[in-house]
PDB file of N, CA, C, O and CB in Angstrom:
ATOM      1  N   MET A   1      -3.791 -15.343  -5.243  1.00  0.00           N
ATOM      2  CA  MET A   1      -3.012 -14.282  -5.847  1.00  0.00           C
ATOM      3  C   MET A   1      -1.612 -14.805  -6.138  1.00  0.00           C
ATOM      4  O   MET A   1      -1.058 -15.591  -5.370  1.00  0.00           O
ATOM      5  CB  MET A   1      -2.964 -13.036  -4.931  1.00  0.00           C
ATOM      6  N   GLU A   2      -1.052 -14.360  -7.248  1.00  0.00           N
ATOM      7  CA  GLU A   2       0.307 -14.761  -7.596  1.00  0.00           C
ATOM      8  C   GLU A   2       1.301 -14.262  -6.555  1.00  0.00           C
ATOM      9  O   GLU A   2       0.951 -13.463  -5.687  1.00  0.00           O
ATOM     10  CB  GLU A   2       0.682 -14.232  -8.984  1.00  0.00           C
ATOM     11  N   GLN A   3       2.531 -14.731  -6.643  1.00  0.00           N
ATOM     12  CA  GLN A   3       3.567 -14.320  -5.698  1.00  0.00           C
ATOM     13  C   GLN A   3       3.779 -12.812  -5.776  1.00  0.00           C
ATOM     14  O   GLN A   3       4.003 -12.262  -6.854  1.00  0.00           O
ATOM     15  CB  GLN A   3       4.890 -15.067  -5.978  1.00  0.00           C
ATOM     16  N   VAL A   4       3.708 -12.156  -4.630  1.00  0.00           N
ATOM     17  CA  VAL A   4       3.857 -10.702  -4.563  1.00  0.00           C
ATOM     18  C   VAL A   4       5.014 -10.371  -3.630  1.00  0.00           C
ATOM     19  O   VAL A   4       5.143 -10.968  -2.561  1.00  0.00           O
ATOM     20  CB  VAL A   4       2.537 -10.019  -4.078  1.00  0.00           C
ATOM     21  N   ASN A   5       5.843  -9.434  -4.025  1.00  0.00           N
ATOM     22  CA  ASN A   5       6.910  -8.935  -3.168  1.00  0.00           C
ATOM     23  C   ASN A   5       6.346  -7.759  -2.368  1.00  0.00           C
ATOM     24  O   ASN A   5       6.271  -6.639  -2.874  1.00  0.00           O
ATOM     25  CB  ASN A   5       8.176  -8.507  -4.009  1.00  0.00           C
ATOM     26  N   TRP A   6       5.953  -8.013  -1.127  1.00  0.00           N
ATOM     27  CA  TRP A   6       5.315  -7.004  -0.284  1.00  0.00           C
ATOM     28  C   TRP A   6       6.354  -6.046   0.279  1.00  0.00           C
ATOM     29  O   TRP A   6       7.468  -6.446   0.617  1.00  0.00           O
ATOM     30  CB  TRP A   6       4.531  -7.669   0.856  1.00  0.00           C
ATOM     31  N   ARG A   7       5.971  -4.766   0.377  1.00  0.00           N
ATOM     32  CA  ARG A   7       6.846  -3.731   0.929  1.00  0.00           C
ATOM     33  C   ARG A   7       6.050  -2.886   1.914  1.00  0.00           C
ATOM     34  O   ARG A   7       4.845  -2.690   1.756  1.00  0.00           O
ATOM     35  CB  ARG A   7       7.450  -2.843  -0.200  1.00  0.00           C
ATOM     36  N   LYS A   8       6.748  -2.389   2.933  1.00  0.00           N
ATOM     37  CA  LYS A   8       6.100  -1.458   3.853  1.00  0.00           C
ATOM     38  C   LYS A   8       7.080  -0.356   4.221  1.00  0.00           C
ATOM     39  O   LYS A   8       8.295  -0.550   4.196  1.00  0.00           O
ATOM     40  CB  LYS A   8       5.592  -2.190   5.124  1.00  0.00           C
ATOM     41  N   SER A   9       6.541   0.782   4.557  1.00  0.00           N
ATOM     42  CA  SER A   9       7.363   1.912   4.955  1.00  0.00           C
ATOM     43  C   SER A   9       7.740   1.793   6.420  1.00  0.00           C
ATOM     44  O   SER A   9       6.901   1.459   7.256  1.00  0.00           O
ATOM     45  CB  SER A   9       6.635   3.233   4.694  1.00  0.00           C
ATOM     46  N   ILE A  10       8.984   2.062   6.729  1.00  0.00           N
ATOM     47  CA  ILE A  10       9.395   2.054   8.135  1.00  0.00           C
ATOM     48  C   ILE A  10       8.848   3.281   8.861  1.00  0.00           C
ATOM     49  O   ILE A  10       8.913   3.347  10.089  1.00  0.00           O
ATOM     50  CB  ILE A  10      10.932   2.007   8.249  1.00  0.00           C
ATOM     51  N   LYS A  11       8.317   4.242   8.129  1.00  0.00           N
ATOM     52  CA  LYS A  11       7.747   5.436   8.750  1.00  0.00           C
ATOM     53  C   LYS A  11       6.305   5.229   9.191  1.00  0.00           C
ATOM     54  O   LYS A  11       5.717   6.126   9.796  1.00  0.00           O
ATOM     55  CB  LYS A  11       7.822   6.602   7.792  1.00  0.00           C
ATOM     56  N   SER A  12       5.729   4.086   8.906  1.00  0.00           N
ATOM     57  CA  SER A  12       4.347   3.833   9.298  1.00  0.00           C
ATOM     58  C   SER A  12       4.188   3.728  10.804  1.00  0.00           C
ATOM     59  O   SER A  12       3.133   4.079  11.333  1.00  0.00           O
ATOM     60  CB  SER A  12       3.847   2.570   8.646  1.00  0.00           C
ATOM     61  N   SER A  13       5.191   3.262  11.494  1.00  0.00           N
ATOM     62  CA  SER A  13       5.181   3.227  12.958  1.00  0.00           C
ATOM     63  C   SER A  13       6.619   3.228  13.440  1.00  0.00           C
ATOM     64  O   SER A  13       7.544   3.003  12.660  1.00  0.00           O
ATOM     65  CB  SER A  13       4.409   1.978  13.498  1.00  0.00           C
ATOM     66  N   THR A  14       6.804   3.479  14.711  1.00  0.00           N
ATOM     67  CA  THR A  14       8.159   3.620  15.232  1.00  0.00           C
ATOM     68  C   THR A  14       8.960   2.330  15.193  1.00  0.00           C
ATOM     69  O   THR A  14      10.184   2.374  15.063  1.00  0.00           O
ATOM     70  CB  THR A  14       8.108   4.124  16.634  1.00  0.00           C
ATOM     71  N   ASN A  15       8.299   1.176  15.302  1.00  0.00           N
ATOM     72  CA  ASN A  15       9.039  -0.091  15.315  1.00  0.00           C
ATOM     73  C   ASN A  15       8.765  -0.951  14.082  1.00  0.00           C
ATOM     74  O   ASN A  15       9.148  -2.120  14.054  1.00  0.00           O
ATOM     75  CB  ASN A  15       8.690  -0.875  16.560  1.00  0.00           C
ATOM     76  N   GLY A  16       8.111  -0.395  13.067  1.00  0.00           N
ATOM     77  CA  GLY A  16       7.893  -1.129  11.830  1.00  0.00           C
ATOM     78  C   GLY A  16       6.729  -2.097  11.858  1.00  0.00           C
ATOM     79  O   GLY A  16       6.550  -2.865  10.913  1.00  0.00           O
ATOM     80  N   GLU A  17       5.935  -2.082  12.912  1.00  0.00           N
ATOM     81  CA  GLU A  17       4.759  -2.950  12.988  1.00  0.00           C
ATOM     82  C   GLU A  17       3.512  -2.146  12.624  1.00  0.00           C
ATOM     83  O   GLU A  17       3.565  -0.927  12.465  1.00  0.00           O
ATOM     84  CB  GLU A  17       4.616  -3.572  14.410  1.00  0.00           C
ATOM     85  N   ASN A  18       2.401  -2.848  12.496  1.00  0.00           N
ATOM     86  CA  ASN A  18       1.107  -2.214  12.250  1.00  0.00           C
ATOM     87  C   ASN A  18       1.133  -1.322  11.018  1.00  0.00           C
ATOM     88  O   ASN A  18       0.690  -0.174  11.066  1.00  0.00           O
ATOM     89  CB  ASN A  18       0.686  -1.403  13.460  1.00  0.00           C
ATOM     90  N   CYS A  19       1.640  -1.839   9.939  1.00  0.00           N
ATOM     91  CA  CYS A  19       1.783  -1.074   8.711  1.00  0.00           C
ATOM     92  C   CYS A  19       0.879  -1.615   7.611  1.00  0.00           C
ATOM     93  O   CYS A  19       0.468  -2.776   7.621  1.00  0.00           O
ATOM     94  CB  CYS A  19       3.230  -1.085   8.249  1.00  0.00           C
ATOM     95  N   VAL A  20       0.594  -0.753   6.690  1.00  0.00           N
ATOM     96  CA  VAL A  20      -0.013  -1.184   5.442  1.00  0.00           C
ATOM     97  C   VAL A  20       1.134  -1.597   4.536  1.00  0.00           C
ATOM     98  O   VAL A  20       2.108  -0.862   4.381  1.00  0.00           O
ATOM     99  CB  VAL A  20      -0.904  -0.050   4.789  1.00  0.00           C
ATOM    100  N   GLU A  21       1.016  -2.764   3.944  1.00  0.00           N
ATOM    101  CA  GLU A  21       2.025  -3.236   3.001  1.00  0.00           C
ATOM    102  C   GLU A  21       1.453  -3.145   1.592  1.00  0.00           C
ATOM    103  O   GLU A  21       0.271  -3.410   1.377  1.00  0.00           O
ATOM    104  CB  GLU A  21       2.469  -4.697   3.330  1.00  0.00           C
ATOM    105  N   LEU A  22       2.288  -2.772   0.645  1.00  0.00           N
ATOM    106  CA  LEU A  22       1.902  -2.716  -0.759  1.00  0.00           C
ATOM    107  C   LEU A  22       2.736  -3.705  -1.545  1.00  0.00           C
ATOM    108  O   LEU A  22       3.911  -3.923  -1.252  1.00  0.00           O
ATOM    109  CB  LEU A  22       2.067  -1.290  -1.326  1.00  0.00           C
ATOM    110  N   GLY A  23       2.114  -4.297  -2.541  1.00  0.00           N
ATOM    111  CA  GLY A  23       2.802  -5.226  -3.423  1.00  0.00           C
ATOM    112  C   GLY A  23       2.352  -5.003  -4.851  1.00  0.00           C
ATOM    113  O   GLY A  23       1.190  -4.679  -5.097  1.00  0.00           O
ATOM    114  N   ARG A  24       3.256  -5.173  -5.786  1.00  0.00           N
ATOM    115  CA  ARG A  24       2.954  -4.928  -7.200  1.00  0.00           C
ATOM    116  C   ARG A  24       2.833  -6.245  -7.943  1.00  0.00           C
ATOM    117  O   ARG A  24       3.673  -7.133  -7.797  1.00  0.00           O
ATOM    118  CB  ARG A  24       4.039  -4.047  -7.850  1.00  0.00           C
ATOM    119  N   THR A  25       1.797  -6.364  -8.729  1.00  0.00           N
ATOM    120  CA  THR A  25       1.645  -7.461  -9.675  1.00  0.00           C
ATOM    121  C   THR A  25       1.739  -6.836 -11.069  1.00  0.00           C
ATOM    122  O   THR A  25       1.786  -5.611 -11.177  1.00  0.00           O
ATOM    123  CB  THR A  25       0.273  -8.247  -9.464  1.00  0.00           C
ATOM    124  N   PRO A  26       1.767  -7.622 -12.119  1.00  0.00           N
ATOM    125  CA  PRO A  26       1.859  -7.016 -13.452  1.00  0.00           C
ATOM    126  C   PRO A  26       0.711  -6.054 -13.774  1.00  0.00           C
ATOM    127  O   PRO A  26       0.899  -5.089 -14.515  1.00  0.00           O
ATOM    128  CB  PRO A  26       1.898  -8.100 -14.493  1.00  0.00           C
ATOM    129  N   ASP A  27      -0.477  -6.317 -13.220  1.00  0.00           N
ATOM    130  CA  ASP A  27      -1.651  -5.527 -13.586  1.00  0.00           C
ATOM    131  C   ASP A  27      -2.244  -4.701 -12.458  1.00  0.00           C
ATOM    132  O   ASP A  27      -3.193  -3.951 -12.686  1.00  0.00           O
ATOM    133  CB  ASP A  27      -2.693  -6.423 -14.112  1.00  0.00           C
ATOM    134  N   ALA A  28      -1.715  -4.817 -11.249  1.00  0.00           N
ATOM    135  CA  ALA A  28      -2.375  -4.168 -10.121  1.00  0.00           C
ATOM    136  C   ALA A  28      -1.394  -3.876  -8.997  1.00  0.00           C
ATOM    137  O   ALA A  28      -0.246  -4.318  -9.006  1.00  0.00           O
ATOM    138  CB  ALA A  28      -3.514  -5.034  -9.605  1.00  0.00           C
ATOM    139  N   VAL A  29      -1.891  -3.117  -8.033  1.00  0.00           N
ATOM    140  CA  VAL A  29      -1.183  -2.885  -6.780  1.00  0.00           C
ATOM    141  C   VAL A  29      -2.073  -3.460  -5.686  1.00  0.00           C
ATOM    142  O   VAL A  29      -3.268  -3.168  -5.630  1.00  0.00           O
ATOM    143  CB  VAL A  29      -0.868  -1.341  -6.543  1.00  0.00           C
ATOM    144  N   ALA A  30      -1.490  -4.275  -4.824  1.00  0.00           N
ATOM    145  CA  ALA A  30      -2.247  -4.899  -3.743  1.00  0.00           C
ATOM    146  C   ALA A  30      -1.856  -4.250  -2.424  1.00  0.00           C
ATOM    147  O   ALA A  30      -0.723  -3.800  -2.255  1.00  0.00           O
ATOM    148  CB  ALA A  30      -1.999  -6.434  -3.699  1.00  0.00           C
ATOM    149  N   ALA A  31      -2.804  -4.206  -1.488  1.00  0.00           N
ATOM    150  CA  ALA A  31      -2.555  -3.665  -0.150  1.00  0.00           C
ATOM    151  C   ALA A  31      -3.064  -4.664   0.870  1.00  0.00           C
ATOM    152  O   ALA A  31      -4.096  -5.303   0.669  1.00  0.00           O
ATOM    153  CB  ALA A  31      -3.238  -2.272   0.043  1.00  0.00           C
ATOM    154  N   ARG A  32      -2.323  -4.796   1.980  1.00  0.00           N
ATOM    155  CA  ARG A  32      -2.735  -5.696   3.056  1.00  0.00           C
ATOM    156  C   ARG A  32      -2.242  -5.148   4.390  1.00  0.00           C
ATOM    157  O   ARG A  32      -1.427  -4.226   4.437  1.00  0.00           O
ATOM    158  CB  ARG A  32      -2.193  -7.132   2.820  1.00  0.00           C
ATOM    159  N   ASP A  33      -2.747  -5.728   5.462  1.00  0.00           N
ATOM    160  CA  ASP A  33      -2.364  -5.368   6.822  1.00  0.00           C
ATOM    161  C   ASP A  33      -1.163  -6.212   7.227  1.00  0.00           C
ATOM    162  O   ASP A  33      -1.216  -7.438   7.135  1.00  0.00           O
ATOM    163  CB  ASP A  33      -3.550  -5.568   7.816  1.00  0.00           C
ATOM    164  N   SER A  34      -0.084  -5.578   7.672  1.00  0.00           N
ATOM    165  CA  SER A  34       1.120  -6.330   8.037  1.00  0.00           C
ATOM    166  C   SER A  34       0.904  -7.243   9.237  1.00  0.00           C
ATOM    167  O   SER A  34       1.642  -8.213   9.413  1.00  0.00           O
ATOM    168  CB  SER A  34       2.253  -5.376   8.331  1.00  0.00           C
ATOM    169  N   LYS A  35      -0.095  -6.951  10.064  1.00  0.00           N
ATOM    170  CA  LYS A  35      -0.373  -7.808  11.222  1.00  0.00           C
ATOM    171  C   LYS A  35      -1.049  -9.106  10.805  1.00  0.00           C
ATOM    172  O   LYS A  35      -1.079 -10.068  11.571  1.00  0.00           O
ATOM    173  CB  LYS A  35      -1.250  -7.069  12.234  1.00  0.00           C
ATOM    174  N   SER A  36      -1.590  -9.135   9.594  1.00  0.00           N
ATOM    175  CA  SER A  36      -2.314 -10.306   9.114  1.00  0.00           C
ATOM    176  C   SER A  36      -1.903 -10.613   7.673  1.00  0.00           C
ATOM    177  O   SER A  36      -2.720 -10.485   6.761  1.00  0.00           O
ATOM    178  CB  SER A  36      -3.844 -10.083   9.211  1.00  0.00           C
ATOM    179  N   PRO A  37      -0.652 -11.015   7.458  1.00  0.00           N
ATOM    180  CA  PRO A  37      -0.169 -11.197   6.087  1.00  0.00           C
ATOM    181  C   PRO A  37      -0.889 -12.286   5.299  1.00  0.00           C
ATOM    182  O   PRO A  37      -0.896 -12.250   4.068  1.00  0.00           O
ATOM    183  CB  PRO A  37       1.280 -11.509   6.118  1.00  0.00           C
ATOM    184  N   ASP A  38      -1.486 -13.241   5.978  1.00  0.00           N
ATOM    185  CA  ASP A  38      -2.234 -14.283   5.275  1.00  0.00           C
ATOM    186  C   ASP A  38      -3.711 -13.949   5.159  1.00  0.00           C
ATOM    187  O   ASP A  38      -4.487 -14.725   4.600  1.00  0.00           O
ATOM    188  CB  ASP A  38      -2.067 -15.609   5.982  1.00  0.00           C
ATOM    189  N   GLY A  39      -4.097 -12.804   5.682  1.00  0.00           N
ATOM    190  CA  GLY A  39      -5.492 -12.379   5.643  1.00  0.00           C
ATOM    191  C   GLY A  39      -5.855 -11.772   4.301  1.00  0.00           C
ATOM    192  O   GLY A  39      -5.100 -11.881   3.335  1.00  0.00           O
ATOM    193  N   PRO A  40      -7.011 -11.135   4.244  1.00  0.00           N
ATOM    194  CA  PRO A  40      -7.474 -10.557   2.977  1.00  0.00           C
ATOM    195  C   PRO A  40      -6.602  -9.383   2.542  1.00  0.00           C
ATOM    196  O   PRO A  40      -5.903  -8.769   3.347  1.00  0.00           O
ATOM    197  CB  PRO A  40      -8.929 -10.103   3.102  1.00  0.00           C
ATOM    198  N   HIS A  41      -6.664  -9.098   1.276  1.00  0.00           N
ATOM    199  CA  HIS A  41      -5.967  -7.950   0.713  1.00  0.00           C
ATOM    200  C   HIS A  41      -6.886  -7.276  -0.298  1.00  0.00           C
ATOM    201  O   HIS A  41      -7.873  -7.862  -0.745  1.00  0.00           O
ATOM    202  CB  HIS A  41      -4.619  -8.374   0.051  1.00  0.00           C
ATOM    203  N   HIS A  42      -6.559  -6.069  -0.643  1.00  0.00           N
ATOM    204  CA  HIS A  42      -7.321  -5.310  -1.631  1.00  0.00           C
ATOM    205  C   HIS A  42      -6.417  -5.067  -2.829  1.00  0.00           C
ATOM    206  O   HIS A  42      -5.212  -4.865  -2.677  1.00  0.00           O
ATOM    207  CB  HIS A  42      -7.853  -3.957  -1.036  1.00  0.00           C
ATOM    208  N   THR A  43      -6.995  -5.087  -4.006  1.00  0.00           N
ATOM    209  CA  THR A  43      -6.211  -4.792  -5.201  1.00  0.00           C
ATOM    210  C   THR A  43      -6.790  -3.576  -5.907  1.00  0.00           C
ATOM    211  O   THR A  43      -8.003  -3.366  -5.929  1.00  0.00           O
ATOM    212  CB  THR A  43      -6.178  -6.009  -6.154  1.00  0.00           C
ATOM    213  N   PHE A  44      -5.904  -2.787  -6.476  1.00  0.00           N
ATOM    214  CA  PHE A  44      -6.272  -1.567  -7.172  1.00  0.00           C
ATOM    215  C   PHE A  44      -5.516  -1.528  -8.492  1.00  0.00           C
ATOM    216  O   PHE A  44      -4.403  -2.045  -8.592  1.00  0.00           O
ATOM    217  CB  PHE A  44      -5.965  -0.305  -6.307  1.00  0.00           C
ATOM    218  N   SER A  45      -6.116  -0.921  -9.496  1.00  0.00           N
ATOM    219  CA  SER A  45      -5.405  -0.800 -10.765  1.00  0.00           C
ATOM    220  C   SER A  45      -4.200   0.121 -10.577  1.00  0.00           C
ATOM    221  O   SER A  45      -4.176   0.965  -9.682  1.00  0.00           O
ATOM    222  CB  SER A  45      -6.347  -0.259 -11.882  1.00  0.00           C
ATOM    223  N   VAL A  46      -3.216  -0.059 -11.431  1.00  0.00           N
ATOM    224  CA  VAL A  46      -2.021   0.778 -11.377  1.00  0.00           C
ATOM    225  C   VAL A  46      -2.409   2.240 -11.587  1.00  0.00           C
ATOM    226  O   VAL A  46      -1.849   3.123 -10.938  1.00  0.00           O
ATOM    227  CB  VAL A  46      -0.983   0.328 -12.438  1.00  0.00           C
ATOM    228  N   ALA A  47      -3.350   2.507 -12.478  1.00  0.00           N
ATOM    229  CA  ALA A  47      -3.776   3.883 -12.747  1.00  0.00           C
ATOM    230  C   ALA A  47      -4.418   4.524 -11.518  1.00  0.00           C
ATOM    231  O   ALA A  47      -4.166   5.694 -11.229  1.00  0.00           O
ATOM    232  CB  ALA A  47      -4.757   3.912 -13.919  1.00  0.00           C
ATOM    233  N   VAL A  48      -5.234   3.779 -10.803  1.00  0.00           N
ATOM    234  CA  VAL A  48      -5.877   4.309  -9.591  1.00  0.00           C
ATOM    235  C   VAL A  48      -4.827   4.642  -8.539  1.00  0.00           C
ATOM    236  O   VAL A  48      -4.892   5.701  -7.914  1.00  0.00           O
ATOM    237  CB  VAL A  48      -6.899   3.295  -9.022  1.00  0.00           C
ATOM    238  N   MET A  49      -3.866   3.754  -8.337  1.00  0.00           N
ATOM    239  CA  MET A  49      -2.828   4.009  -7.338  1.00  0.00           C
ATOM    240  C   MET A  49      -1.930   5.170  -7.759  1.00  0.00           C
ATOM    241  O   MET A  49      -1.527   5.968  -6.913  1.00  0.00           O
ATOM    242  CB  MET A  49      -1.986   2.749  -7.111  1.00  0.00           C
ATOM    243  N   ALA A  50      -1.613   5.281  -9.032  1.00  0.00           N
ATOM    244  CA  ALA A  50      -0.794   6.400  -9.510  1.00  0.00           C
ATOM    245  C   ALA A  50      -1.515   7.720  -9.252  1.00  0.00           C
ATOM    246  O   ALA A  50      -0.889   8.699  -8.846  1.00  0.00           O
ATOM    247  CB  ALA A  50      -0.475   6.244 -11.020  1.00  0.00           C
ATOM    248  N   ASP A  51      -2.823   7.751  -9.485  1.00  0.00           N
ATOM    249  CA  ASP A  51      -3.616   8.951  -9.223  1.00  0.00           C
ATOM    250  C   ASP A  51      -3.628   9.272  -7.727  1.00  0.00           C
ATOM    251  O   ASP A  51      -3.470  10.431  -7.344  1.00  0.00           O
ATOM    252  CB  ASP A  51      -5.057   8.770  -9.742  1.00  0.00           C
ATOM    253  N   LEU A  52      -3.811   8.264  -6.888  1.00  0.00           N
ATOM    254  CA  LEU A  52      -3.797   8.473  -5.439  1.00  0.00           C
ATOM    255  C   LEU A  52      -2.453   9.039  -4.986  1.00  0.00           C
ATOM    256  O   LEU A  52      -2.418  10.014  -4.235  1.00  0.00           O
ATOM    257  CB  LEU A  52      -4.094   7.155  -4.703  1.00  0.00           C
ATOM    258  N   PHE A  53      -1.353   8.442  -5.430  1.00  0.00           N
ATOM    259  CA  PHE A  53      -0.030   8.915  -5.025  1.00  0.00           C
ATOM    260  C   PHE A  53       0.221  10.347  -5.501  1.00  0.00           C
ATOM    261  O   PHE A  53       0.834  11.136  -4.782  1.00  0.00           O
ATOM    262  CB  PHE A  53       1.055   7.984  -5.572  1.00  0.00           C
ATOM    263  N   GLU A  54      -0.239  10.686  -6.689  1.00  0.00           N
ATOM    264  CA  GLU A  54      -0.075  12.054  -7.190  1.00  0.00           C
ATOM    265  C   GLU A  54      -0.863  13.041  -6.328  1.00  0.00           C
ATOM    266  O   GLU A  54      -0.368  14.125  -6.019  1.00  0.00           O
ATOM    267  CB  GLU A  54      -0.532  12.150  -8.664  1.00  0.00           C
ATOM    268  N   ARG A  55      -2.073  12.676  -5.942  1.00  0.00           N
ATOM    269  CA  ARG A  55      -2.871  13.546  -5.070  1.00  0.00           C
ATOM    270  C   ARG A  55      -2.206  13.712  -3.705  1.00  0.00           C
ATOM    271  O   ARG A  55      -2.214  14.803  -3.135  1.00  0.00           O
ATOM    272  CB  ARG A  55      -4.291  12.977  -4.899  1.00  0.00           C
ATOM    273  N   ILE A  56      -1.638  12.641  -3.188  1.00  0.00           N
ATOM    274  CA  ILE A  56      -0.929  12.729  -1.904  1.00  0.00           C
ATOM    275  C   ILE A  56       0.267  13.662  -2.038  1.00  0.00           C
ATOM    276  O   ILE A  56       0.493  14.509  -1.174  1.00  0.00           O
ATOM    277  CB  ILE A  56      -0.468  11.326  -1.427  1.00  0.00           C
ATOM    278  N   ARG A  57       1.039  13.511  -3.121  1.00  0.00           N
ATOM    279  CA  ARG A  57       2.210  14.376  -3.341  1.00  0.00           C
ATOM    280  C   ARG A  57       1.813  15.848  -3.416  1.00  0.00           C
ATOM    281  O   ARG A  57       2.549  16.717  -2.950  1.00  0.00           O
ATOM    282  CB  ARG A  57       2.939  13.969  -4.630  1.00  0.00           C
ATOM    283  N   ARG A  58       0.662  16.123  -3.995  1.00  0.00           N
ATOM    284  CA  ARG A  58       0.201  17.510  -4.143  1.00  0.00           C
ATOM    285  C   ARG A  58      -0.450  18.054  -2.872  1.00  0.00           C
ATOM    286  O   ARG A  58      -0.860  19.215  -2.839  1.00  0.00           O
ATOM    287  CB  ARG A  58      -0.782  17.606  -5.295  1.00  0.00           C
ATOM    288  N   GLY A  59      -0.550  17.236  -1.834  1.00  0.00           N
ATOM    289  CA  GLY A  59      -1.110  17.694  -0.567  1.00  0.00           C
ATOM    290  C   GLY A  59      -2.620  17.657  -0.483  1.00  0.00           C
ATOM    291  O   GLY A  59      -3.206  18.266   0.412  1.00  0.00           O
ATOM    292  N   ARG A  60      -3.254  16.958  -1.392  1.00  0.00           N
ATOM    293  CA  ARG A  60      -4.721  16.916  -1.438  1.00  0.00           C
ATOM    294  C   ARG A  60      -5.336  16.377  -0.150  1.00  0.00           C
ATOM    295  O   ARG A  60      -6.445  16.770   0.213  1.00  0.00           O
ATOM    296  CB  ARG A  60      -5.176  16.066  -2.606  1.00  0.00           C
ATOM    297  N   TYR A  61      -4.642  15.495   0.538  1.00  0.00           N
ATOM    298  CA  TYR A  61      -5.201  14.860   1.727  1.00  0.00           C
ATOM    299  C   TYR A  61      -4.522  15.306   3.016  1.00  0.00           C
ATOM    300  O   TYR A  61      -4.677  14.656   4.049  1.00  0.00           O
ATOM    301  CB  TYR A  61      -5.100  13.368   1.600  1.00  0.00           C
ATOM    302  N   ASP A  62      -3.770  16.407   2.971  1.00  0.00           N
ATOM    303  CA  ASP A  62      -3.137  16.914   4.188  1.00  0.00           C
ATOM    304  C   ASP A  62      -4.209  17.286   5.201  1.00  0.00           C
ATOM    305  O   ASP A  62      -5.220  17.897   4.854  1.00  0.00           O
ATOM    306  CB  ASP A  62      -2.233  18.134   3.877  1.00  0.00           C
ATOM    307  N   LEU A  63      -3.984  16.920   6.438  1.00  0.00           N
ATOM    308  CA  LEU A  63      -4.969  17.173   7.485  1.00  0.00           C
ATOM    309  C   LEU A  63      -4.696  18.460   8.252  1.00  0.00           C
ATOM    310  O   LEU A  63      -5.501  18.857   9.094  1.00  0.00           O
ATOM    311  CB  LEU A  63      -5.003  16.015   8.444  1.00  0.00           C
ATOM    312  N   SER A  64      -3.595  19.103   7.980  1.00  0.00           N
ATOM    313  CA  SER A  64      -3.274  20.331   8.724  1.00  0.00           C
ATOM    314  C   SER A  64      -3.870  21.554   8.070  1.00  0.00           C
ATOM    315  O   SER A  64      -3.696  22.667   8.566  1.00  0.00           O
ATOM    316  CB  SER A  64      -1.770  20.504   8.845  1.00  0.00           C
TER     317      SER A  64
END
């Protein structure tokens, strides 16, 4: 995979560990486990991730 600038939310855990990291490439969004940065990652199209984020914003996956 090309060079990716990985980002993670500090809200994922109290000390910033054990997070899902996201990185953007020109054509996709990649996700990986912060505990294993050299391990496997998953890639998703920008459209799929935009749809997921919109559903999250609308509360589609709220567990309460």
